[in-house]
N, C-alpha and C positions, 0 to 999 in steps of 0.2 A: 517437221513432223513432231516436234515437241509438244504442240497443242493437243496431239492425239494420245500422248502417253497417259493422260488422266483416265482414259477409258480402259487401259490394261487392267485386268483383274475384276472388271465389272461384270455382273451377271447380265446375260442376254435375255430379253423377253422374246420367246419363241414366236408368239403371235405377231408381235410388232415387226420382227425381222422378215416375216413371210408375207407382209402386206405389199403386194406388187404394185398397187396404186401409189403408195407411199414411196416405194423405191423409185418408181417412174418420176414422181415429183422431185426427187433428189438427184435425177439424172443417172440413176444407177440401173443396170441390167444384170440379172443373175439367172442362169439356166436352172440350177438346182439348189434348193434349200431343204436340207433334211428335216423330217418331222421331229426328230429327237436330237437335242444337242447335249445330251448328258455325258457322252464320252468325248472323243476327239473328232473334230470336224474342221475342215479347211474350206471356207466358202469363198468363191471368187466372184467379185462384182466388177463389171466393166463400166468405166466412165471416161468419155473422151479418148477412146482407144488406149486406155490405161487399165491394167487389171489391179484391183485392190484385193489382196488376200487377207481374210480375217480368220486367224486361227482360234478356235474355241475349244477349250478343255474343261470338261465337267461343267458346261454351261457358262463359263467365264471367258472373256476375251484374253488371249494369251499373246497374240502377236498381230500387228497391222502392217502390211507390206504393200508397197506400190512398185509395179514393174511394167515395162513396155514389152509388148509381144511382137515378134517378127510376123508380119502377115503372110509371108511365103512359107514360114515354118512355124506353125502355131505352138509347138511344144518348146520352142526356143524363146527364152525371155531374158531380159537384162534389167538391171537397176536403172533408175533415172539419174542422169547427172545433175549437178547443182542447178544449172539453168533450167533444165526441163522440169525439175521438181518445183522450182520457184514459180515458173510459168503455170504449171498445173495447179498448184496451190492458190495462186492469185485468181484463177478462174473458178476453182471448185471447193476452196476451203469451207466457205459458209454452208454449202450443200452437204459436205461431209460432216461438219459439226452437227448440223440439223439431224442427219442420219444417226450418228452415234448418240446424241442426246435422247433420241426417241427410241432406240432399240435397248437401252440399258434400263434395268429395273431399279 
């Protein structure tokens, strides 16, 4: 996850983050992206049954978190263990880098 630290504090381009075709090309799904990111928002993106939470404060990325969700209890989530994280990043790291590089201003 160290590769994603460089995106913390970067300003999010609202139009780019709402481009659903772009999200789809990155393998991401998102139910709701607010029109205004000027206050605090936590946006959840799903990729390969993993939820990536991106916390945005005053238009800037403040936190990126990956969690797995229990399909039988959607409100229950837990962090990925080291092996799960390595496997997930091996498969999706380039997509996520493309996503972040394109949504920051």
